[in-house]
C-alpha positions, -999 to 999 in steps of 0.1 A, spaced: 689 -219 729 659 -241 724 632 -245 750 629 -284 741 656 -306 731 630 -331 715 606 -322 686 593 -356 678 601 -392 679 593 -424 663 597 -460 677 601 -484 650 578 -516 649 576 -546 628 541 -557 636 522 -527 639 489 -541 653 507 -559 680 527 -528 689 496 -505 688 477 -529 713 511 -532 736 512 -494 741 474 -489 742 476 -516 770 504 -497 789 490 -464 786 452 -473 788 442 -451 757 434 -457 721 463 -445 698 449 -424 668 465 -439 638 473 -427 602 493 -435 571 518 -411 557 533 -423 524 545 -458 531 546 -453 569 518 -465 592 517 -445 625 501 -449 658 504 -416 678 512 -412 714 488 -388 731 500 -354 738 491 -317 740 501 -304 708 478 -271 710 498 -261 741 533 -268 729 536 -305 739 560 -327 721 549 -361 708 558 -392 690 546 -424 674 550 -460 664 560 -464 630 557 -493 607 580 -488 575 604 -518 572 623 -500 543 633 -472 568 632 -487 604 643 -517 622 633 -521 659 664 -522 682 673 -529 718 708 -510 713 699 -478 697 685 -444 706 667 -445 741 634 -427 743 620 -416 777 582 -419 777 562 -396 801 545 -417 827 530 -391 850 520 -391 877 539 -425 886 556 -449 861 548 -478 884 513 -479 872 527 -482 836 555 -506 846 529 -531 860 512 -535 828 545 -542 809 544 -580 810 508 -583 804 510 -564 775 536 -585 761 569 -569 770 596 -571 794 609 -554 824 647 -547 821 651 -524 850 625 -516 876 616 -483 890 648 -465 901 652 -430 916 674 -410 894 676 -381 920 649 -360 940 651 -334 914 650 -355 884 625 -382 894 624 -419 886 631 -442 855 626 -477 844 637 -496 813 615 -520 794 618 -540 762 586 -535 742 568 -562 720 588 -554 691 623 -556 707 629 -518 713 644 -508 744 622 -479 759 627 -459 793 597 -447 814 599 -416 836 580 -399 862 587 -376 891 569 -397 916 
């Protein structure tokens, strides 16, 4: 059995600069960016050297279309997702579901709509 169910994720965007600013505002860090073939990518920060899993926002209109009805990605918002959730509206997104207890063992989640129209989950244990 694999240790991780997730290896990588990509969040589609139509306006890369707007989406990058949105996520940089939420997480209060600068997203490194790169172009790989036709895809412009902005990377969420994670600990690659110690086996961390990561992902990116990606602009590649021939391959991706943002959606509020597709796959739901849970972004790590430790130590408390409320800090991130409080930035959503200011950053240009919309809160769809406030911070909600899943269970004491699984922590909390919230659902947002990002500035590109993607439904995204936020998660933390506290």
